[in-house]
C-alpha positions in Angstrom: -63.1 54.4 28.7 -65.9 55.8 30.5 -66.9 59.6 29.9 -67.3 60.1 33.6 -65.1 58.6 36.2 -65.1 58.9 40.0 -62.5 57.2 41.7 -62.3 57.3 45.8 -64.0 60.7 45.8 -63.7 62.2 49.3 -65.6 65.2 50.6 -64.8 66.4 54.2 -66.1 69.5 56.0 -64.0 70.4 58.7 -65.7 71.0 62.2 -64.0 74.2 63.8 -64.3 75.5 67.5 -62.9 78.6 69.1 -62.7 82.4 68.5 -59.4 83.2 68.6 -57.7 79.9 67.2 -60.6 78.4 65.5 -59.1 74.9 65.5 -60.3 72.0 63.8 -62.1 69.5 66.2 -63.6 66.9 63.7 -64.9 66.5 60.0 -68.2 65.7 58.5 -67.9 62.9 56.2 -70.3 63.8 53.7 -68.6 61.7 50.8 -66.3 58.8 51.8 -64.9 56.9 49.1 -67.1 56.9 46.1 -66.0 55.4 43.0 -68.5 54.9 40.0 -68.4 55.1 35.9 -71.1 56.8 33.9 -70.8 55.9 30.1 -71.4 58.3 27.4 -75.1 58.7 26.4 -76.0 56.8 29.9 -78.4 58.0 32.6 -76.9 57.1 36.0 -79.4 57.3 38.8 -78.1 58.1 42.3 -80.7 57.2 45.4 -80.6 57.2 49.2 -81.7 58.7 52.2 -81.5 62.5 52.7 -78.4 63.7 54.1 -76.7 60.6 52.7 -74.2 62.7 50.2 -76.1 62.6 47.1 -76.1 66.4 46.5 -72.6 66.9 47.6 -71.4 64.3 45.2 -72.9 66.3 42.3 -71.5 69.4 43.4 -68.0 67.9 44.0 -68.4 66.8 40.3 -68.7 70.5 39.4 -66.3 71.5 41.7 -69.1 73.5 43.5 -67.5 72.3 46.7 -63.8 71.5 47.6 -62.6 67.8 47.2 -60.7 66.4 49.8 -59.3 63.3 48.0 -59.6 61.4 45.0 -60.4 62.0 41.1 -62.8 63.2 39.1 -62.4 62.3 35.5 -64.2 63.7 32.6 -63.1 62.4 29.2 -59.4 61.8 30.5 -59.2 65.0 32.3 -58.8 65.1 36.0 -61.1 67.9 37.1 -59.9 67.8 41.0 -56.6 69.0 40.2 -57.5 71.6 37.4 -56.6 75.3 38.4 -59.8 77.6 39.0 -59.2 79.6 35.7 -59.1 76.3 33.6 -62.0 74.5 35.5 -64.0 77.6 34.5 -63.5 77.3 30.9 -64.2 73.3 31.6 -67.6 74.0 33.1 -69.1 74.6 29.8 -68.8 70.6 29.3 -70.7 70.1 32.7 -74.1 71.6 33.8 -76.4 71.2 36.6 -80.4 71.3 36.8 -80.9 72.4 40.4 -83.6 71.0 42.8 -85.5 74.5 43.4 -86.2 76.1 40.0 -87.1 79.4 41.4 -84.1 79.7 43.7 -81.6 79.2 40.9 -83.0 81.9 38.7 -81.9 85.6 39.3 -85.3 87.3 40.0 -84.1 90.8 38.6 -83.1 89.2 35.4 -85.3 88.3 32.8 -85.2 84.7 30.8 -83.1 86.4 27.8 -80.4 87.9 30.5 -80.5 84.5 32.3 -79.6 82.5 29.6 -77.1 84.5 27.4 -74.9 85.2 30.4 -73.1 82.1 30.3 -72.9 82.0 26.6 -71.4 85.2 26.7 -69.1 84.1 29.4 -68.1 81.1 27.2 -67.7 83.0 24.1 -70.9 81.2 22.3 -72.3 83.5 19.5 -70.7 86.7 18.1 -73.4 89.1 19.2 -76.5 89.3 21.3 -78.6 88.8 18.2 -76.8 85.2 17.5 -77.3 84.5 20.8 -80.9 85.5 21.2 -81.6 83.0 18.1 -79.9 80.2 19.9 -81.8 80.8 22.8 -85.0 80.7 20.8 -84.4 77.7 19.3 -83.4 76.1 22.9 -87.0 77.5 24.4 -88.6 75.8 21.5 -87.2 72.3 22.4 -88.2 72.6 25.9 -91.8 73.7 24.9 -91.5 77.3 25.8 -92.8 80.3 23.5 -90.3 82.6 22.3 -92.2 85.6 24.1 -91.0 84.3 27.0 -87.4 85.9 26.8 -88.6 89.4 28.1 -90.5 87.9 31.2 -89.2 87.3 34.7 -88.9 83.9 36.5 -91.8 85.0 38.9 -94.2 85.1 35.9 -93.9 81.1 35.5 -95.3 78.3 37.0 -93.1 75.6 38.7 -92.7 73.4 35.8 -92.0 76.4 33.7 -89.3 77.3 35.5 -87.7 74.3 35.7 -87.7 74.2 31.7 -85.9 77.4 31.8 -83.6 75.6 34.2 -82.9 73.0 31.7 -82.7 75.4 28.9 -79.8 77.5 30.9 -78.0 74.1 30.6 -78.5 73.1 27.4 -77.7 76.4 25.8 -73.9 75.7 26.6 -74.0 72.6 24.7 -72.8 70.2 27.5 -71.6 66.6 27.6 -72.7 65.8 31.2 -75.7 67.2 33.0 -76.3 66.9 36.6 -79.8 66.9 37.6 -80.0 67.3 41.4 -83.8 66.4 42.3 -85.2 67.7 39.0 -88.9 67.0 39.7 -89.1 66.7 43.4 -90.7 70.4 43.7 -93.3 69.9 41.0 -96.4 67.7 41.0 -97.3 64.6 39.4 -98.6 65.6 35.9 -95.4 68.2 35.6 -93.1 65.5 36.8 -94.2 63.2 33.9 -93.6 66.2 31.2 -90.2 67.2 32.8 -88.8 63.6 32.8 -90.3 62.9 29.3 -88.6 66.2 28.2 -85.1 64.7 29.5 -85.6 61.7 27.8 -86.2 63.4 24.6 -83.3 65.7 24.7 -81.2 62.5 25.7 -82.3 61.1 22.5 -82.0 64.0 20.3 -78.6 65.6 21.7 -77.0 62.6 22.7 -76.6 63.7 26.3 -75.0 62.0 29.6 -77.2 62.3 32.7 -76.4 61.7 36.2 -79.9 62.1 38.2 -79.9 62.4 42.2 -83.4 61.8 43.3 -85.0 60.0 46.4 -88.2 59.1 44.3 -87.6 55.2 43.5 -90.0 55.2 40.7 -88.9 58.1 39.0 -84.9 56.9 38.9 -86.2 53.4 37.8 -87.9 55.0 34.7 -85.0 57.4 33.5 -82.1 55.3 34.8 -79.9 52.8 32.8 -77.8 52.0 36.1 -78.5 52.9 39.7 -76.1 53.4 42.4 -77.4 53.2 46.0 -75.7 55.5 48.8 -75.7 55.3 52.6 -73.9 57.7 54.7 -71.5 59.1 52.3 -70.6 55.7 50.7 -71.8 53.6 47.6 -73.4 50.4 48.9 -74.7 48.9 45.9 -74.6 49.4 41.9 -76.4 47.9 39.3 -78.6 48.0 36.1 -81.9 49.2 36.9 -83.9 46.3 36.1 -81.7 44.1 37.7 -81.7 46.5 40.9 -85.6 46.1 41.2 -85.9 42.6 40.3 -83.2 41.4 42.7 -81.8 43.8 45.3 -78.8 42.1 47.3 -77.6 44.9 49.8 -79.9 44.6 53.1 -80.4 48.7 53.0 -81.5 48.1 49.2 -84.2 45.7 50.4 -85.4 47.9 53.1 -85.5 50.7 50.2 -87.2 48.2 47.9 -89.8 47.2 50.3 -91.2 50.7 50.9 -92.4 51.0 47.5 -96.3 50.1 47.3 -97.3 47.4 44.6 -100.2 48.3 42.7 -101.2 44.8 42.8 -103.1 44.0 46.1 -102.6 40.4 45.9 -98.8 40.7 45.3 -98.7 43.3 48.2 -100.3 41.5 50.8 -98.0 38.5 50.2 -94.7 40.6 50.3 -92.7 41.6 53.3 -92.0 45.1 54.4 -88.6 45.5 56.0 -88.8 48.2 58.6 -85.3 49.9 59.7 -84.7 50.8 63.3 -83.1 53.8 64.4 -82.2 57.0 62.6 -79.5 57.7 60.2 -76.2 58.0 61.9 -74.4 61.4 62.1 -71.8 61.7 59.2 -69.5 63.5 61.6 -69.4 60.2 63.7 -69.9 57.4 61.1 -70.0 53.9 62.8 -67.0 51.8 62.3 -67.1 48.6 59.6 -69.9 48.7 57.7 -71.7 51.7 57.9 -75.2 50.4 57.8 -74.5 47.5 60.7 -76.2 49.6 63.6 -79.7 49.3 61.5 -79.0 46.0 59.3 -81.5 43.1 60.2 -79.0 40.6 58.8 -76.3 42.0 61.3 -73.8 39.1 62.2 -71.1 39.1 65.1 -68.2 39.0 63.2 -66.6 41.3 60.5 -69.6 43.8 60.1 -68.5 46.3 63.2 -64.9 46.0 62.3 -64.2 45.6 58.6 -65.4 48.1 55.9 -66.7 45.8 53.1 -65.6 46.8 49.5 -68.1 47.3 46.4 -67.4 43.7 45.1 -68.8 42.5 41.5 -71.2 39.6 42.2 -71.8 39.1 38.4 -73.6 40.8 35.2 -72.5 44.3 36.7 -74.1 43.9 40.0 -71.7 45.2 42.5 -72.5 44.9 46.4 -70.6 46.4 49.3 -71.7 43.7 52.1 -69.8 41.0 53.6 -72.5 38.5 53.4 -74.6 39.3 50.5 -73.9 36.1 49.0 -75.0 34.0 52.0 -78.1 36.5 52.5 -79.0 35.6 48.8 -78.6 31.9 49.3 -80.6 32.0 52.6 -77.4 30.7 54.5 -77.2 34.0 56.9 -80.4 34.1 59.0 -81.9 37.5 60.1 -80.8 38.6 63.6 -83.6 41.1 63.9 -86.5 39.1 62.6 -89.3 41.1 64.3 -88.3 44.2 62.3 -89.8 42.3 59.2 -93.7 42.1 58.9 -95.9 41.5 56.0 -96.8 44.2 53.8 -100.3 43.9 54.1 -100.4 43.8 57.9 -98.7 47.1 58.9 -101.0 47.7 61.5 -99.8 44.9 63.7 -96.4 46.2 63.8 -97.0 48.2 67.4 -98.3 44.7 69.0 -95.2 42.9 67.4 -92.8 45.0 68.8 -94.4 45.0 72.3 -95.1 41.3 72.3 -92.2 40.6 74.7 -93.9 43.1 77.3 -97.8 42.6 76.9 -97.8 39.1 75.0 -101.1 37.2 75.0 -102.7 39.1 78.1 -102.7 42.4 76.1 -106.3 41.5 75.1 -108.1 40.8 78.7 -105.9 43.8 80.0 -108.6 46.0 78.1 -111.6 45.1 80.3 -109.2 45.5 83.4 -109.8 49.0 83.6 -112.2 49.5 86.3 -110.4 52.5 87.6 -113.6 54.8 86.6 -116.0 52.5 88.1 -114.1 52.6 91.5 -114.8 56.4 91.8 -118.6 55.6 91.8 -118.5 54.4 95.5 -116.9 57.6 96.4 -119.6 59.5 95.1 -122.5 57.4 96.5 -121.1 56.9 99.8 -121.7 60.2 100.9 -124.9 61.2 99.5 -125.6 64.3 102.4 -122.1 65.9 101.1 -123.3 65.7 97.8 -126.6 66.7 98.6 -125.6 70.0 100.3 -124.1 72.0 97.2 -127.3 71.1 95.4 -129.3 73.1 98.0 -127.2 75.8 98.3 -127.6 76.1 94.3 -131.1 76.5 94.5 -131.3 80.2 95.4 -128.8 80.7 92.2 -131.8 80.0 90.1 -133.9 82.7 91.6 -131.4 85.3 89.8 -132.6 84.9 86.4 -133.4 87.7 84.4 -136.9 86.3 83.6 -137.8 86.1 87.6 -136.3 89.6 88.2 -138.9 91.2 85.7 -141.8 89.8 87.7 -143.2 91.7 91.0 -143.8 88.4 92.6 -140.3 87.7 92.1 -139.2 90.5 94.2 -140.7 89.2 97.5 -139.1 86.2 97.5 -135.5 87.4 98.7 -137.4 87.9 102.2 -138.1 84.3 102.4 -134.6 83.8 101.8 -133.8 85.7 104.8 -135.9 83.6 107.0 -133.8 80.6 107.3 -131.0 83.0 108.0 -132.9 84.5 111.2 -133.8 80.9 112.2 -130.4 79.8 112.0 -128.7 82.9 113.9 -131.5 84.5 116.2 -128.5 86.2 118.2 -127.2 87.9 115.1 -130.5 89.3 114.1 -131.2 90.9 117.7 -128.0 92.8 117.7 -128.9 95.3 115.1 -132.2 96.2 116.8 -130.1 96.7 120.2 -127.9 98.9 118.4 -130.6 100.9 116.9 -131.9 101.8 120.6 
């Protein structure tokens, strides 16, 4: 029997509307029918797009969010049916490492207070001195000095804060630790340190991990079994090496094709699957297979009407796809081949998508842009009109500061008045008549 079992777990959040009556008008199907097993001492990795329900599932295991339906069985006990007080005592066997290490630590408490709070709540240690010695031992395991007890969270780096979060989970001696994006907020070098620390602690203490992440490289490194989630459902589950070597679900194929390969020759030969559209809303999921709206292998039958179940295809490789065997055998052809391009030629994707509209004439269409040249006859056709503003601009050059400082330049304005008197002789005589 597995240490942790999830049977058709559902977490639906109601969508309410109204002020006085506050009626329910729909639901957000964050988790909708997840079933998986985690063996003792195993690391189960859960991957998927942002918003697919990974974190909600992890919180549902701890009962941090209410479970709408299904069973969460830990060592033979259904946590979904436990009363609140019994569940609080049972949480000693289930702990969580959160994504944001700083946000999960109380800034007003020092490290000793943070780590001893859970121990006191669960009755671990006869007194504070005994608890302090236990905390020092755990801090040594996670690579922190003993003098860190009197310091506050803001005095540590991001990697050190995550080590404190791991130490907080370890002081209660749990059976299962749920790691929700444990290294996503850290830089690459610190990520490696934290991942290696988790592996060392698993070997020393026999821990069981449920690792939630979207970094496929991290999940592959640390996980024994990987489950792929899409829109609240599990679409594929397999051992880590088998999943990365031969993904069978179309969504998993697209995920794996997005991972760059360090070998340039392999990178140029392999294909990159580009999914069209965005992740559908969990408040209004598609009927049938939830991936059929973006699937390059979508078929006319069954995909839009019948929801596939997770079926074992052999060697523990489970896939929720009606045509997974046909896709693997090559009998089911791609219906949206334009979305698949060579990985080494991703710069030609826009041309491939617009080829039905532009096609071959896209090349000669570039020199067919003489519109700026058409404006030239307009400027050359009326040279006189353009010459007048230039002549009018000449007096402006006389207003330069250098010309004003010379006595000779002061006489030039009189020369400017001469054209005015010659153009309008009558206007120049009128002032004389008024003086008489």
